[in-house]
N, C-alpha and C positions, 0 to 999 in steps of 0.2 A: 474435734469440732473447732472450727475457726473462731466462732464467737466466744466460747468459753476460754480458749487459749488467749485471745486478746484481753478478755476481762481479767484473767488471772494475773496479768501484768499490772493491774490496777489495785489488786487486793485479793483476799481470800474469796473463793467462789465455790458455792455448793450448787448441785443440779438435780432436777427431777425430770423424768421422762417416762413415757409409756414403753419405750424401747429399751430392752436390757443392755444395749450398747452403751448406755450412759454409765454403767458400772465400770467400764474400761476406759473412761475419759480421764486421762492423767492430769488434765488441767484443773480438775475438781478436787476440792478438799474432801467433801462428802458427796455422795450421790445415792439416789433412791429410784427404784422403779415404782411407779404409782399406777393406780387405777382410779379413774374419776377425778374429782376436783379437790380431794383432801391431801394436803402436804404434811409429811411427818416432821414438821418444824414447830418450834415454840412460837407463840404469838409475840409480835413486836421484836423479832430477832434481826431483821435485815434493814440495811440502809437503802438498798435498791434491789429491784427485781428486773430481769431482762428476759424477753421472749423474742425469738427470731424465727419467723414463719411458723408460728404455733396457733395463733388465734383462729385461723381458717378451719381448724379441726375441733374447736371447742363447741360443745353442744349447748351449754347453758352459760351465756356471758355473765349473768349476775352472780352465779355461784363461783365462777372463775375469778371475777373481780373481787368478790367478798373474801375469797381465800387469800388472794394477793394482799388485800387490805389488812387482813388479820396478821400476816407474818411480817409486814413492814413496821418499822418504827414510826412514831409520829413524825410527820414531815417527810417520810420516805418517798421514793420515786419509783414508778413503774414505767419502764421504757419498752416499747415493742415496735417491731416492724412486721407488717402483715400484708398480704395481697389485698388490693382493692376489689371488692365484689363487682364493680362496674367496668373493670378492665376486660378486654376481649378474652384473655386466657381464663379468667375466673368465670366469665359468662359461659364459655364453652364447657368448663368443668361443671357448672351448676346445671346445665341443660342436658348433660349426657350421663349415662350410668357409669358407676365406678369401674366396671369391667372395661369400658372404653378407655379410661385413664390408664389402667394397667397395661392395656394393649399398645397405646401410642405415646404416652407422656415421656417416658425415658428415651424412646427412639427420637422424638422431635428435639429433645435436649442433647442428643448425641452422648448419652451417658453410657458407661460400661455396662456390659451384660450382667455383671454381678451387683449393680446398684439396686438398692431396695425398691420395691414397688411403691408408687405414690400412696400416701395415706388418704383415707376418705376426707372429703372437704364438705363443710357446712355453711361457711360464710355468714355467721350470725353476729360477728363483731368486726365487720370488714368494710365499713363505710364511714364517712365523716358523721353522717346522721346517727348511725348506730352507736358510735363512740360517745357522741353528745347525749344520747338517750340513756346509755347504760352507766357511764362513769359517775355522774353526780349521785344517783341513788346508792351506789356502792361506797360512797364516801371519798370520792376523788374529785380533784379540781383538774381541769385540762390545762396543762402548761403549754404544750405545743401539739399541733395537729397538722402535719405537713404531708403533701402528696408529691411523689417523685416517680419518674419513669426510669426504667433500667434497661440494660442490654437485652435485646430480644432473644432470650435463651431458648425459647421454644422454636426458634428458627435455626438453631445451630446445625441441624442435619441437612438443611436445604438452602442453597444460595438464594433462590427466589423468595422463600419464606423469610430468610434473614433480612433481605432488602425491604420487603414489605413491612416487617416489624421495625426496621430502622426508620423508614418513612413515617410510620405511626409515632415512634418515639420523638422524632423531630417535630412533628405536628403538635402533639399534646404538650410538649415542653415549650412551645413557642409563645403561649399565652396562658394567663391564669384563668381565662374563661373555660379552658379545657382541662384544668387541673383535676377535676372529678373523674376523668377518664384515664388518669395515670396509673401505673401498675401497682404502686405501693403506698401504704400509709406508714408514716413514722410518727409515733405518738409518745409523749411524755405526760404521765399523770402524777399528780402530787397528792399524797394522803393528807386529808384534812387533819389538823392537830386535834 
């Protein structure tokens, strides 16, 4: 995993995931396969927690944030990148059955046939308003809440789709008035002391 490899250059990194592949991630000092929102970590153990494209799959935002809060040291930081529920990709995902995602998502991104199927998405902590609503009750202060567009990966299999996505990217990146339609949220939350 690129994220954990990058982070391991900054210090010791532990990891949790629903997927047993986490156990083979050599960038991690310790790793666990989990079910639900409980982490097998001591309270107040970590300076920082990082999630990269995880929150779109979380069913209970408050339980998730409370568990992150529990394992962070006072003043610790939770940084995450997640899709914006108001981006066209997320809107299509929210309006179609998961069987449709399994059928088309990897093809549209031109991924290898052996790539894992997409995980089910819920989008319950995937907008600026949901972060502002859920972070403070869980004991977090919002340090940064940025929106950014990215390369139109869902157009990788088709030149016309790629250019349509490219035009969209240029349009929503041209003004802050359209920031709420950008593909991703990049958020840093600080645990209240």
